[in-house]
PDB file of N, CA, C and O in Angstrom:
ATOM      1  N   UNK A   1       1.532  14.525  -5.633  1.00  0.00           N
ATOM      2  CA  UNK A   1       1.789  14.898  -4.256  1.00  0.00           C
ATOM      3  C   UNK A   1       3.298  15.059  -4.074  1.00  0.00           C
ATOM      4  O   UNK A   1       4.081  14.232  -4.543  1.00  0.00           O
ATOM      5  N   UNK A   2       3.687  16.109  -3.402  1.00  0.00           N
ATOM      6  CA  UNK A   2       5.110  16.393  -3.219  1.00  0.00           C
ATOM      7  C   UNK A   2       5.673  15.578  -2.045  1.00  0.00           C
ATOM      8  O   UNK A   2       4.913  15.073  -1.219  1.00  0.00           O
ATOM      9  N   UNK A   3       6.992  15.454  -1.976  1.00  0.00           N
ATOM     10  CA  UNK A   3       7.608  14.757  -0.835  1.00  0.00           C
ATOM     11  C   UNK A   3       7.221  15.379   0.509  1.00  0.00           C
ATOM     12  O   UNK A   3       6.991  14.656   1.478  1.00  0.00           O
ATOM     13  N   UNK A   4       7.149  16.707   0.576  1.00  0.00           N
ATOM     14  CA  UNK A   4       6.764  17.350   1.840  1.00  0.00           C
ATOM     15  C   UNK A   4       5.343  16.966   2.246  1.00  0.00           C
ATOM     16  O   UNK A   4       5.071  16.753   3.428  1.00  0.00           O
ATOM     17  N   UNK A   5       4.442  16.878   1.277  1.00  0.00           N
ATOM     18  CA  UNK A   5       3.066  16.486   1.563  1.00  0.00           C
ATOM     19  C   UNK A   5       2.996  15.028   2.025  1.00  0.00           C
ATOM     20  O   UNK A   5       2.258  14.700   2.954  1.00  0.00           O
ATOM     21  N   UNK A   6       3.760  14.168   1.375  1.00  0.00           N
ATOM     22  CA  UNK A   6       3.785  12.755   1.778  1.00  0.00           C
ATOM     23  C   UNK A   6       4.303  12.630   3.206  1.00  0.00           C
ATOM     24  O   UNK A   6       3.732  11.898   4.014  1.00  0.00           O
ATOM     25  N   UNK A   7       5.374  13.336   3.516  1.00  0.00           N
ATOM     26  CA  UNK A   7       5.958  13.287   4.860  1.00  0.00           C
ATOM     27  C   UNK A   7       4.943  13.760   5.901  1.00  0.00           C
ATOM     28  O   UNK A   7       4.750  13.102   6.924  1.00  0.00           O
ATOM     29  N   UNK A   8       4.298  14.897   5.645  1.00  0.00           N
ATOM     30  CA  UNK A   8       3.323  15.431   6.589  1.00  0.00           C
ATOM     31  C   UNK A   8       2.161  14.456   6.781  1.00  0.00           C
ATOM     32  O   UNK A   8       1.740  14.203   7.909  1.00  0.00           O
ATOM     33  N   UNK A   9       1.656  13.919   5.698  1.00  0.00           N
ATOM     34  CA  UNK A   9       0.529  12.981   5.808  1.00  0.00           C
ATOM     35  C   UNK A   9       0.923  11.714   6.566  1.00  0.00           C
ATOM     36  O   UNK A   9       0.131  11.183   7.343  1.00  0.00           O
ATOM     37  N   UNK A  10       2.151  11.229   6.339  1.00  0.00           N
ATOM     38  CA  UNK A  10       2.600  10.034   7.049  1.00  0.00           C
ATOM     39  C   UNK A  10       2.706  10.303   8.552  1.00  0.00           C
ATOM     40  O   UNK A  10       2.295   9.473   9.363  1.00  0.00           O
ATOM     41  N   UNK A  11       3.255  11.459   8.921  1.00  0.00           N
ATOM     42  CA  UNK A  11       3.313  11.833  10.337  1.00  0.00           C
ATOM     43  C   UNK A  11       1.903  11.883  10.918  1.00  0.00           C
ATOM     44  O   UNK A  11       1.664  11.351  12.002  1.00  0.00           O
ATOM     45  N   UNK A  12       0.970  12.514  10.211  1.00  0.00           N
ATOM     46  CA  UNK A  12      -0.417  12.624  10.675  1.00  0.00           C
ATOM     47  C   UNK A  12      -1.049  11.244  10.843  1.00  0.00           C
ATOM     48  O   UNK A  12      -1.750  10.992  11.823  1.00  0.00           O
ATOM     49  N   UNK A  13      -0.801  10.361   9.890  1.00  0.00           N
ATOM     50  CA  UNK A  13      -1.382   9.014   9.938  1.00  0.00           C
ATOM     51  C   UNK A  13      -0.845   8.234  11.131  1.00  0.00           C
ATOM     52  O   UNK A  13      -1.615   7.593  11.846  1.00  0.00           O
ATOM     53  N   UNK A  14       0.450   8.280  11.351  1.00  0.00           N
ATOM     54  CA  UNK A  14       1.016   7.572  12.507  1.00  0.00           C
ATOM     55  C   UNK A  14       0.424   8.099  13.808  1.00  0.00           C
ATOM     56  O   UNK A  14       0.121   7.326  14.717  1.00  0.00           O
ATOM     57  N   UNK A  15       0.261   9.413  13.893  1.00  0.00           N
ATOM     58  CA  UNK A  15      -0.327  10.018  15.090  1.00  0.00           C
ATOM     59  C   UNK A  15      -1.761   9.541  15.282  1.00  0.00           C
ATOM     60  O   UNK A  15      -2.151   9.209  16.401  1.00  0.00           O
ATOM     61  N   UNK A  16      -2.557   9.498  14.207  1.00  0.00           N
ATOM     62  CA  UNK A  16      -3.948   9.054  14.302  1.00  0.00           C
ATOM     63  C   UNK A  16      -4.048   7.567  14.639  1.00  0.00           C
ATOM     64  O   UNK A  16      -4.914   7.164  15.415  1.00  0.00           O
ATOM     65  N   UNK A  17      -3.160   6.745  14.055  1.00  0.00           N
ATOM     66  CA  UNK A  17      -3.168   5.306  14.375  1.00  0.00           C
ATOM     67  C   UNK A  17      -2.931   5.119  15.870  1.00  0.00           C
ATOM     68  O   UNK A  17      -3.625   4.336  16.520  1.00  0.00           O
ATOM     69  N   UNK A  18      -1.965   5.826  16.406  1.00  0.00           N
ATOM     70  CA  UNK A  18      -1.676   5.713  17.833  1.00  0.00           C
ATOM     71  C   UNK A  18      -2.869   6.196  18.671  1.00  0.00           C
ATOM     72  O   UNK A  18      -3.294   5.522  19.609  1.00  0.00           O
ATOM     73  N   UNK A  19      -3.393   7.361  18.319  1.00  0.00           N
ATOM     74  CA  UNK A  19      -4.510   7.933  19.073  1.00  0.00           C
ATOM     75  C   UNK A  19      -5.723   7.002  19.028  1.00  0.00           C
ATOM     76  O   UNK A  19      -6.345   6.743  20.058  1.00  0.00           O
ATOM     77  N   UNK A  20      -6.059   6.496  17.834  1.00  0.00           N
ATOM     78  CA  UNK A  20      -7.251   5.662  17.680  1.00  0.00           C
ATOM     79  C   UNK A  20      -7.120   4.304  18.356  1.00  0.00           C
ATOM     80  O   UNK A  20      -8.124   3.646  18.629  1.00  0.00           O
ATOM     81  N   UNK A  21      -5.886   3.882  18.629  1.00  0.00           N
ATOM     82  CA  UNK A  21      -5.695   2.616  19.353  1.00  0.00           C
ATOM     83  C   UNK A  21      -5.445   2.867  20.844  1.00  0.00           C
ATOM     84  O   UNK A  21      -5.037   1.971  21.583  1.00  0.00           O
ATOM     85  N   UNK A  22      -5.700   4.102  21.261  1.00  0.00           N
ATOM     86  CA  UNK A  22      -5.515   4.498  22.671  1.00  0.00           C
ATOM     87  C   UNK A  22      -4.090   4.272  23.164  1.00  0.00           C
ATOM     88  O   UNK A  22      -3.874   3.986  24.341  1.00  0.00           O
ATOM     89  N   UNK A  23      -3.121   4.401  22.264  1.00  0.00           N
ATOM     90  CA  UNK A  23      -1.713   4.257  22.642  1.00  0.00           C
ATOM     91  C   UNK A  23      -1.070   5.641  22.651  1.00  0.00           C
ATOM     92  O   UNK A  23      -1.452   6.508  21.865  1.00  0.00           O
ATOM     93  N   UNK A  24      -0.114   5.849  23.522  1.00  0.00           N
ATOM     94  CA  UNK A  24       0.565   7.142  23.527  1.00  0.00           C
ATOM     95  C   UNK A  24       1.340   7.353  22.226  1.00  0.00           C
ATOM     96  O   UNK A  24       1.786   6.401  21.586  1.00  0.00           O
ATOM     97  N   UNK A  25       1.486   8.608  21.858  1.00  0.00           N
ATOM     98  CA  UNK A  25       2.262   8.935  20.662  1.00  0.00           C
ATOM     99  C   UNK A  25       3.327   9.954  21.041  1.00  0.00           C
ATOM    100  O   UNK A  25       3.043  11.147  21.154  1.00  0.00           O
ATOM    101  N   UNK A  26       4.555   9.480  21.237  1.00  0.00           N
ATOM    102  CA  UNK A  26       5.626  10.426  21.532  1.00  0.00           C
ATOM    103  C   UNK A  26       5.866  11.330  20.320  1.00  0.00           C
ATOM    104  O   UNK A  26       5.382  11.056  19.222  1.00  0.00           O
ATOM    105  N   UNK A  27       6.611  12.399  20.533  1.00  0.00           N
ATOM    106  CA  UNK A  27       6.940  13.306  19.430  1.00  0.00           C
ATOM    107  C   UNK A  27       7.623  12.509  18.321  1.00  0.00           C
ATOM    108  O   UNK A  27       8.531  11.717  18.576  1.00  0.00           O
ATOM    109  N   UNK A  28       7.172  12.732  17.088  1.00  0.00           N
ATOM    110  CA  UNK A  28       7.735  12.024  15.940  1.00  0.00           C
ATOM    111  C   UNK A  28       8.823  12.858  15.291  1.00  0.00           C
ATOM    112  O   UNK A  28       8.749  14.086  15.251  1.00  0.00           O
ATOM    113  N   UNK A  29       9.838  12.167  14.781  1.00  0.00           N
ATOM    114  CA  UNK A  29      10.903  12.818  14.018  1.00  0.00           C
ATOM    115  C   UNK A  29      11.316  11.871  12.902  1.00  0.00           C
ATOM    116  O   UNK A  29      10.866  10.726  12.841  1.00  0.00           O
ATOM    117  N   UNK A  30      12.166  12.358  12.031  1.00  0.00           N
ATOM    118  CA  UNK A  30      12.653  11.508  10.947  1.00  0.00           C
ATOM    119  C   UNK A  30      13.381  10.276  11.469  1.00  0.00           C
ATOM    120  O   UNK A  30      13.450   9.258  10.780  1.00  0.00           O
ATOM    121  N   UNK A  31      13.925  10.360  12.683  1.00  0.00           N
ATOM    122  CA  UNK A  31      14.680   9.249  13.259  1.00  0.00           C
ATOM    123  C   UNK A  31      13.820   8.253  14.032  1.00  0.00           C
ATOM    124  O   UNK A  31      14.322   7.227  14.491  1.00  0.00           O
ATOM    125  N   UNK A  32      12.526   8.547  14.180  1.00  0.00           N
ATOM    126  CA  UNK A  32      11.624   7.631  14.886  1.00  0.00           C
ATOM    127  C   UNK A  32      11.512   6.323  14.112  1.00  0.00           C
ATOM    128  O   UNK A  32      11.354   6.324  12.892  1.00  0.00           O
ATOM    129  N   UNK A  33      11.594   5.218  14.828  1.00  0.00           N
ATOM    130  CA  UNK A  33      11.392   3.888  14.250  1.00  0.00           C
ATOM    131  C   UNK A  33      10.029   3.405  14.769  1.00  0.00           C
ATOM    132  O   UNK A  33       9.922   2.985  15.921  1.00  0.00           O
ATOM    133  N   UNK A  34       8.988   3.463  13.923  1.00  0.00           N
ATOM    134  CA  UNK A  34       7.642   3.143  14.409  1.00  0.00           C
ATOM    135  C   UNK A  34       7.531   1.815  15.154  1.00  0.00           C
ATOM    136  O   UNK A  34       6.914   1.758  16.217  1.00  0.00           O
ATOM    137  N   UNK A  35       8.116   0.752  14.616  1.00  0.00           N
ATOM    138  CA  UNK A  35       7.987  -0.560  15.250  1.00  0.00           C
ATOM    139  C   UNK A  35       8.735  -0.666  16.578  1.00  0.00           C
ATOM    140  O   UNK A  35       8.496  -1.594  17.350  1.00  0.00           O
ATOM    141  N   UNK A  36       9.622   0.260  16.843  1.00  0.00           N
ATOM    142  CA  UNK A  36      10.379   0.234  18.095  1.00  0.00           C
ATOM    143  C   UNK A  36       9.965   1.364  19.034  1.00  0.00           C
ATOM    144  O   UNK A  36       9.889   1.169  20.247  1.00  0.00           O
ATOM    145  N   UNK A  37       9.697   2.539  18.479  1.00  0.00           N
ATOM    146  CA  UNK A  37       9.527   3.737  19.300  1.00  0.00           C
ATOM    147  C   UNK A  37       8.077   4.119  19.612  1.00  0.00           C
ATOM    148  O   UNK A  37       7.828   4.942  20.493  1.00  0.00           O
ATOM    149  N   UNK A  38       7.131   3.527  18.898  1.00  0.00           N
ATOM    150  CA  UNK A  38       5.721   3.849  19.152  1.00  0.00           C
ATOM    151  C   UNK A  38       5.097   2.732  19.990  1.00  0.00           C
ATOM    152  O   UNK A  38       4.993   1.596  19.528  1.00  0.00           O
ATOM    153  N   UNK A  39       4.685   3.046  21.210  1.00  0.00           N
ATOM    154  CA  UNK A  39       4.116   2.028  22.087  1.00  0.00           C
ATOM    155  C   UNK A  39       2.926   1.314  21.439  1.00  0.00           C
ATOM    156  O   UNK A  39       1.994   1.958  20.957  1.00  0.00           O
ATOM    157  N   UNK A  40       2.966  -0.016  21.432  1.00  0.00           N
ATOM    158  CA  UNK A  40       1.872  -0.820  20.909  1.00  0.00           C
ATOM    159  C   UNK A  40       1.786  -0.897  19.395  1.00  0.00           C
ATOM    160  O   UNK A  40       0.891  -1.555  18.866  1.00  0.00           O
ATOM    161  N   UNK A  41       2.700  -0.239  18.683  1.00  0.00           N
ATOM    162  CA  UNK A  41       2.660  -0.263  17.211  1.00  0.00           C
ATOM    163  C   UNK A  41       3.141  -1.627  16.745  1.00  0.00           C
ATOM    164  O   UNK A  41       4.278  -2.026  16.998  1.00  0.00           O
ATOM    165  N   UNK A  42       2.234  -2.349  16.044  1.00  0.00           N
ATOM    166  CA  UNK A  42       2.533  -3.724  15.645  1.00  0.00           C
ATOM    167  C   UNK A  42       2.070  -3.965  14.214  1.00  0.00           C
ATOM    168  O   UNK A  42       1.782  -3.014  13.487  1.00  0.00           O
ATOM    169  N   UNK A  43       1.996  -5.219  13.809  1.00  0.00           N
ATOM    170  CA  UNK A  43       1.632  -5.533  12.426  1.00  0.00           C
ATOM    171  C   UNK A  43       0.224  -5.049  12.076  1.00  0.00           C
ATOM    172  O   UNK A  43      -0.021  -4.654  10.936  1.00  0.00           O
ATOM    173  N   UNK A  44      -0.700  -5.071  13.032  1.00  0.00           N
ATOM    174  CA  UNK A  44      -2.043  -4.539  12.769  1.00  0.00           C
ATOM    175  C   UNK A  44      -1.998  -3.033  12.569  1.00  0.00           C
ATOM    176  O   UNK A  44      -2.726  -2.492  11.736  1.00  0.00           O
ATOM    177  N   UNK A  45      -1.149  -2.358  13.326  1.00  0.00           N
ATOM    178  CA  UNK A  45      -0.971  -0.914  13.162  1.00  0.00           C
ATOM    179  C   UNK A  45      -0.380  -0.609  11.793  1.00  0.00           C
ATOM    180  O   UNK A  45      -0.757   0.375  11.155  1.00  0.00           O
ATOM    181  N   UNK A  46       0.547  -1.453  11.340  1.00  0.00           N
ATOM    182  CA  UNK A  46       1.150  -1.278  10.013  1.00  0.00           C
ATOM    183  C   UNK A  46       0.078  -1.350   8.930  1.00  0.00           C
ATOM    184  O   UNK A  46       0.049  -0.522   8.019  1.00  0.00           O
ATOM    185  N   UNK A  47      -0.800  -2.344   9.034  1.00  0.00           N
ATOM    186  CA  UNK A  47      -1.877  -2.507   8.059  1.00  0.00           C
ATOM    187  C   UNK A  47      -2.825  -1.317   8.097  1.00  0.00           C
ATOM    188  O   UNK A  47      -3.255  -0.826   7.053  1.00  0.00           O
ATOM    189  N   UNK A  48      -3.146  -0.862   9.284  1.00  0.00           N
ATOM    190  CA  UNK A  48      -4.012   0.310   9.442  1.00  0.00           C
ATOM    191  C   UNK A  48      -3.370   1.527   8.767  1.00  0.00           C
ATOM    192  O   UNK A  48      -4.044   2.262   8.045  1.00  0.00           O
ATOM    193  N   UNK A  49      -2.076   1.738   9.000  1.00  0.00           N
ATOM    194  CA  UNK A  49      -1.372   2.873   8.393  1.00  0.00           C
ATOM    195  C   UNK A  49      -1.368   2.758   6.866  1.00  0.00           C
ATOM    196  O   UNK A  49      -1.547   3.760   6.173  1.00  0.00           O
ATOM    197  N   UNK A  50      -1.167   1.554   6.341  1.00  0.00           N
ATOM    198  CA  UNK A  50      -1.187   1.345   4.885  1.00  0.00           C
ATOM    199  C   UNK A  50      -2.547   1.700   4.305  1.00  0.00           C
ATOM    200  O   UNK A  50      -2.627   2.374   3.278  1.00  0.00           O
ATOM    201  N   UNK A  51      -3.617   1.252   4.955  1.00  0.00           N
ATOM    202  CA  UNK A  51      -4.969   1.544   4.482  1.00  0.00           C
ATOM    203  C   UNK A  51      -5.246   3.050   4.500  1.00  0.00           C
ATOM    204  O   UNK A  51      -5.793   3.605   3.547  1.00  0.00           O
ATOM    205  N   UNK A  52      -4.864   3.689   5.585  1.00  0.00           N
ATOM    206  CA  UNK A  52      -5.094   5.132   5.707  1.00  0.00           C
ATOM    207  C   UNK A  52      -4.277   5.904   4.670  1.00  0.00           C
ATOM    208  O   UNK A  52      -4.766   6.869   4.082  1.00  0.00           O
ATOM    209  N   UNK A  53      -3.041   5.479   4.450  1.00  0.00           N
ATOM    210  CA  UNK A  53      -2.201   6.175   3.476  1.00  0.00           C
ATOM    211  C   UNK A  53      -2.740   5.986   2.063  1.00  0.00           C
ATOM    212  O   UNK A  53      -2.687   6.908   1.249  1.00  0.00           O
ATOM    213  N   UNK A  54      -3.253   4.807   1.770  1.00  0.00           N
ATOM    214  CA  UNK A  54      -3.880   4.574   0.461  1.00  0.00           C
ATOM    215  C   UNK A  54      -5.011   5.567   0.234  1.00  0.00           C
ATOM    216  O   UNK A  54      -5.123   6.154  -0.843  1.00  0.00           O
ATOM    217  N   UNK A  55      -5.836   5.751   1.236  1.00  0.00           N
ATOM    218  CA  UNK A  55      -6.949   6.696   1.136  1.00  0.00           C
ATOM    219  C   UNK A  55      -6.428   8.123   0.984  1.00  0.00           C
ATOM    220  O   UNK A  55      -6.912   8.873   0.135  1.00  0.00           O
ATOM    221  N   UNK A  56      -5.453   8.499   1.792  1.00  0.00           N
ATOM    222  CA  UNK A  56      -4.901   9.859   1.763  1.00  0.00           C
ATOM    223  C   UNK A  56      -4.257  10.190   0.420  1.00  0.00           C
ATOM    224  O   UNK A  56      -4.438  11.288  -0.107  1.00  0.00           O
ATOM    225  N   UNK A  57      -3.502   9.233  -0.134  1.00  0.00           N
ATOM    226  CA  UNK A  57      -2.778   9.487  -1.381  1.00  0.00           C
ATOM    227  C   UNK A  57      -3.622   9.201  -2.614  1.00  0.00           C
ATOM    228  O   UNK A  57      -3.282   9.632  -3.716  1.00  0.00           O
ATOM    229  N   UNK A  58      -4.720   8.474  -2.432  1.00  0.00           N
ATOM    230  CA  UNK A  58      -5.555   8.114  -3.568  1.00  0.00           C
ATOM    231  C   UNK A  58      -4.913   7.077  -4.469  1.00  0.00           C
ATOM    232  O   UNK A  58      -5.191   7.020  -5.666  1.00  0.00           O
ATOM    233  N   UNK A  59      -4.052   6.259  -3.885  1.00  0.00           N
ATOM    234  CA  UNK A  59      -3.397   5.168  -4.619  1.00  0.00           C
ATOM    235  C   UNK A  59      -3.449   3.921  -3.740  1.00  0.00           C
ATOM    236  O   UNK A  59      -3.730   4.008  -2.545  1.00  0.00           O
ATOM    237  N   UNK A  60      -3.179   2.773  -4.334  1.00  0.00           N
ATOM    238  CA  UNK A  60      -3.139   1.535  -3.570  1.00  0.00           C
ATOM    239  C   UNK A  60      -1.737   1.350  -3.012  1.00  0.00           C
ATOM    240  O   UNK A  60      -0.837   0.890  -3.716  1.00  0.00           O
ATOM    241  N   UNK A  61      -1.554   1.708  -1.748  1.00  0.00           N
ATOM    242  CA  UNK A  61      -0.268   1.502  -1.087  1.00  0.00           C
ATOM    243  C   UNK A  61      -0.255   0.062  -0.617  1.00  0.00           C
ATOM    244  O   UNK A  61      -0.844  -0.276   0.410  1.00  0.00           O
ATOM    245  N   UNK A  62       0.429  -0.788  -1.384  1.00  0.00           N
ATOM    246  CA  UNK A  62       0.400  -2.218  -1.086  1.00  0.00           C
ATOM    247  C   UNK A  62       1.266  -2.599   0.096  1.00  0.00           C
ATOM    248  O   UNK A  62       1.005  -3.604   0.757  1.00  0.00           O
ATOM    249  N   UNK A  63       2.293  -1.811   0.371  1.00  0.00           N
ATOM    250  CA  UNK A  63       3.176  -2.151   1.478  1.00  0.00           C
ATOM    251  C   UNK A  63       4.039  -0.959   1.858  1.00  0.00           C
ATOM    252  O   UNK A  63       4.721  -0.370   1.020  1.00  0.00           O
ATOM    253  N   UNK A  64       3.994  -0.619   3.126  1.00  0.00           N
ATOM    254  CA  UNK A  64       4.901   0.389   3.663  1.00  0.00           C
ATOM    255  C   UNK A  64       6.063  -0.383   4.281  1.00  0.00           C
ATOM    256  O   UNK A  64       5.846  -1.271   5.105  1.00  0.00           O
ATOM    257  N   UNK A  65       7.277  -0.057   3.896  1.00  0.00           N
ATOM    258  CA  UNK A  65       8.425  -0.839   4.396  1.00  0.00           C
ATOM    259  C   UNK A  65       8.809  -0.487   5.836  1.00  0.00           C
ATOM    260  O   UNK A  65       9.810   0.188   6.075  1.00  0.00           O
ATOM    261  N   UNK A  66       7.994  -0.955   6.792  1.00  0.00           N
ATOM    262  CA  UNK A  66       8.338  -0.726   8.192  1.00  0.00           C
ATOM    263  C   UNK A  66       9.596  -1.510   8.563  1.00  0.00           C
ATOM    264  O   UNK A  66      10.299  -1.167   9.514  1.00  0.00           O
ATOM    265  N   UNK A  67       9.867  -2.572   7.794  1.00  0.00           N
ATOM    266  CA  UNK A  67      11.122  -3.329   7.920  1.00  0.00           C
ATOM    267  C   UNK A  67      11.768  -3.371   6.550  1.00  0.00           C
ATOM    268  O   UNK A  67      11.081  -3.484   5.535  1.00  0.00           O
ATOM    269  N   UNK A  68      13.078  -3.280   6.520  1.00  0.00           N
ATOM    270  CA  UNK A  68      13.820  -3.349   5.264  1.00  0.00           C
ATOM    271  C   UNK A  68      13.744  -4.757   4.706  1.00  0.00           C
ATOM    272  O   UNK A  68      14.007  -5.727   5.417  1.00  0.00           O
ATOM    273  N   UNK A  69      13.383  -4.873   3.429  1.00  0.00           N
ATOM    274  CA  UNK A  69      13.320  -6.201   2.820  1.00  0.00           C
ATOM    275  C   UNK A  69      14.717  -6.777   2.598  1.00  0.00           C
ATOM    276  O   UNK A  69      14.897  -7.994   2.558  1.00  0.00           O
ATOM    277  N   UNK A  70      15.693  -5.902   2.455  1.00  0.00           N
ATOM    278  CA  UNK A  70      17.067  -6.369   2.214  1.00  0.00           C
ATOM    279  C   UNK A  70      17.786  -6.735   3.507  1.00  0.00           C
ATOM    280  O   UNK A  70      18.422  -7.785   3.603  1.00  0.00           O
ATOM    281  N   UNK A  71      17.677  -5.861   4.494  1.00  0.00           N
ATOM    282  CA  UNK A  71      18.433  -6.060   5.729  1.00  0.00           C
ATOM    283  C   UNK A  71      17.588  -6.645   6.862  1.00  0.00           C
ATOM    284  O   UNK A  71      18.124  -7.186   7.829  1.00  0.00           O
ATOM    285  N   UNK A  72      16.259  -6.532   6.733  1.00  0.00           N
ATOM    286  CA  UNK A  72      15.379  -7.059   7.765  1.00  0.00           C
ATOM    287  C   UNK A  72      15.294  -6.192   9.010  1.00  0.00           C
ATOM    288  O   UNK A  72      14.610  -6.552   9.968  1.00  0.00           O
ATOM    289  N   UNK A  73      15.985  -5.044   9.009  1.00  0.00           N
ATOM    290  CA  UNK A  73      15.925  -4.196  10.196  1.00  0.00           C
ATOM    291  C   UNK A  73      14.763  -3.222  10.103  1.00  0.00           C
ATOM    292  O   UNK A  73      14.261  -2.930   9.018  1.00  0.00           O
ATOM    293  N   UNK A  74      14.350  -2.730  11.247  1.00  0.00           N
ATOM    294  CA  UNK A  74      13.235  -1.794  11.312  1.00  0.00           C
ATOM    295  C   UNK A  74      13.669  -0.445  10.765  1.00  0.00           C
ATOM    296  O   UNK A  74      14.769   0.032  11.048  1.00  0.00           O
ATOM    297  N   UNK A  75      12.787   0.166   9.976  1.00  0.00           N
ATOM    298  CA  UNK A  75      13.095   1.406   9.273  1.00  0.00           C
ATOM    299  C   UNK A  75      12.703   2.634  10.090  1.00  0.00           C
ATOM    300  O   UNK A  75      11.764   2.602  10.885  1.00  0.00           O
ATOM    301  N   UNK A  76      13.449   3.714   9.870  1.00  0.00           N
ATOM    302  CA  UNK A  76      13.090   5.002  10.452  1.00  0.00           C
ATOM    303  C   UNK A  76      11.995   5.640   9.601  1.00  0.00           C
ATOM    304  O   UNK A  76      11.754   5.223   8.468  1.00  0.00           O
ATOM    305  N   UNK A  77      11.345   6.643  10.151  1.00  0.00           N
ATOM    306  CA  UNK A  77      10.344   7.374   9.383  1.00  0.00           C
ATOM    307  C   UNK A  77      10.984   7.968   8.132  1.00  0.00           C
ATOM    308  O   UNK A  77      10.365   7.949   7.068  1.00  0.00           O
ATOM    309  N   UNK A  78      12.196   8.492   8.228  1.00  0.00           N
ATOM    310  CA  UNK A  78      12.858   9.073   7.062  1.00  0.00           C
ATOM    311  C   UNK A  78      13.051   8.029   5.964  1.00  0.00           C
ATOM    312  O   UNK A  78      12.804   8.314   4.792  1.00  0.00           O
ATOM    313  N   UNK A  79      13.486   6.832   6.327  1.00  0.00           N
ATOM    314  CA  UNK A  79      13.673   5.773   5.335  1.00  0.00           C
ATOM    315  C   UNK A  79      12.345   5.386   4.682  1.00  0.00           C
ATOM    316  O   UNK A  79      12.284   5.148   3.476  1.00  0.00           O
ATOM    317  N   UNK A  80      11.290   5.326   5.487  1.00  0.00           N
ATOM    318  CA  UNK A  80       9.976   4.977   4.958  1.00  0.00           C
ATOM    319  C   UNK A  80       9.465   6.069   4.029  1.00  0.00           C
ATOM    320  O   UNK A  80       8.967   5.782   2.940  1.00  0.00           O
ATOM    321  N   UNK A  81       9.591   7.323   4.460  1.00  0.00           N
ATOM    322  CA  UNK A  81       9.120   8.441   3.639  1.00  0.00           C
ATOM    323  C   UNK A  81       9.921   8.527   2.342  1.00  0.00           C
ATOM    324  O   UNK A  81       9.349   8.791   1.284  1.00  0.00           O
ATOM    325  N   UNK A  82      11.221   8.310   2.407  1.00  0.00           N
ATOM    326  CA  UNK A  82      12.035   8.314   1.175  1.00  0.00           C
ATOM    327  C   UNK A  82      11.522   7.265   0.186  1.00  0.00           C
ATOM    328  O   UNK A  82      11.429   7.539  -1.011  1.00  0.00           O
ATOM    329  N   UNK A  83      11.192   6.079   0.673  1.00  0.00           N
ATOM    330  CA  UNK A  83      10.629   5.027  -0.186  1.00  0.00           C
ATOM    331  C   UNK A  83       9.302   5.478  -0.788  1.00  0.00           C
ATOM    332  O   UNK A  83       9.082   5.353  -1.992  1.00  0.00           O
ATOM    333  N   UNK A  84       8.422   6.003   0.059  1.00  0.00           N
ATOM    334  CA  UNK A  84       7.118   6.461  -0.420  1.00  0.00           C
ATOM    335  C   UNK A  84       7.258   7.569  -1.455  1.00  0.00           C
ATOM    336  O   UNK A  84       6.508   7.616  -2.430  1.00  0.00           O
ATOM    337  N   UNK A  85       8.217   8.455  -1.241  1.00  0.00           N
ATOM    338  CA  UNK A  85       8.442   9.547  -2.197  1.00  0.00           C
ATOM    339  C   UNK A  85       8.922   9.011  -3.541  1.00  0.00           C
ATOM    340  O   UNK A  85       8.473   9.468  -4.592  1.00  0.00           O
ATOM    341  N   UNK A  86       9.829   8.050  -3.509  1.00  0.00           N
ATOM    342  CA  UNK A  86      10.303   7.464  -4.770  1.00  0.00           C
ATOM    343  C   UNK A  86       9.151   6.810  -5.530  1.00  0.00           C
ATOM    344  O   UNK A  86       9.120   6.822  -6.760  1.00  0.00           O
ATOM    345  N   UNK A  87       8.220   6.250  -4.794  1.00  0.00           N
ATOM    346  CA  UNK A  87       7.138   5.510  -5.418  1.00  0.00           C
ATOM    347  C   UNK A  87       5.922   6.368  -5.778  1.00  0.00           C
ATOM    348  O   UNK A  87       5.257   6.111  -6.781  1.00  0.00           O
ATOM    349  N   UNK A  88       5.625   7.402  -4.951  1.00  0.00           N
ATOM    350  CA  UNK A  88       4.364   8.114  -5.129  1.00  0.00           C
ATOM    351  C   UNK A  88       4.458   9.625  -5.307  1.00  0.00           C
ATOM    352  O   UNK A  88       3.453  10.253  -5.640  1.00  0.00           O
ATOM    353  N   UNK A  89       5.618  10.232  -5.099  1.00  0.00           N
ATOM    354  CA  UNK A  89       5.714  11.702  -5.198  1.00  0.00           C
ATOM    355  C   UNK A  89       5.581  12.149  -6.639  1.00  0.00           C
ATOM    356  O   UNK A  89       5.981  11.442  -7.564  1.00  0.00           O
ATOM    357  N   UNK A  90       5.016  13.332  -6.817  1.00  0.00           N
ATOM    358  CA  UNK A  90       4.818  13.870  -8.154  1.00  0.00           C
ATOM    359  C   UNK A  90       5.634  15.137  -8.418  1.00  0.00           C
ATOM    360  O   UNK A  90       5.673  15.624  -9.548  1.00  0.00           O
ATOM    361  N   UNK A  91       6.268  15.659  -7.407  1.00  0.00           N
ATOM    362  CA  UNK A  91       7.062  16.873  -7.600  1.00  0.00           C
ATOM    363  C   UNK A  91       8.057  17.047  -6.473  1.00  0.00           C
ATOM    364  O   UNK A  91       7.841  16.539  -5.373  1.00  0.00           O
ATOM    365  N   UNK A  92       9.138  17.753  -6.728  1.00  0.00           N
ATOM    366  CA  UNK A  92      10.151  17.990  -5.715  1.00  0.00           C
ATOM    367  C   UNK A  92      11.069  16.797  -5.557  1.00  0.00           C
ATOM    368  O   UNK A  92      11.001  15.838  -6.327  1.00  0.00           O
ATOM    369  N   UNK A  93      11.924  16.863  -4.556  1.00  0.00           N
ATOM    370  CA  UNK A  93      12.853  15.751  -4.330  1.00  0.00           C
ATOM    371  C   UNK A  93      12.724  15.301  -2.887  1.00  0.00           C
ATOM    372  O   UNK A  93      12.437  16.115  -2.009  1.00  0.00           O
ATOM    373  N   UNK A  94      12.935  13.995  -2.624  1.00  0.00           N
ATOM    374  CA  UNK A  94      12.783  13.475  -1.264  1.00  0.00           C
ATOM    375  C   UNK A  94      13.852  13.971  -0.316  1.00  0.00           C
ATOM    376  O   UNK A  94      13.847  13.613   0.862  1.00  0.00           O
TER     377      UNK A  94
END
């Protein structure tokens, strides 16, 4: 899966998580911070997104770094997608 495909699927998954939990989903961008900018997005939403991404990518996504393990701050979509691309992309560059 290419970085562009991973990015698109992640955007789609975040949108579906919000929709399925009856929470609003503002327009997403690379600068969106899910844990801060998505209403009602919490640790259960993170787990839901991980499960959905595992299914979408056909791999076991054990953890999406919604928070930086080094700095402890909440990550932007771009930072999360860059991590996912390093770990799961098969072609192109992040």
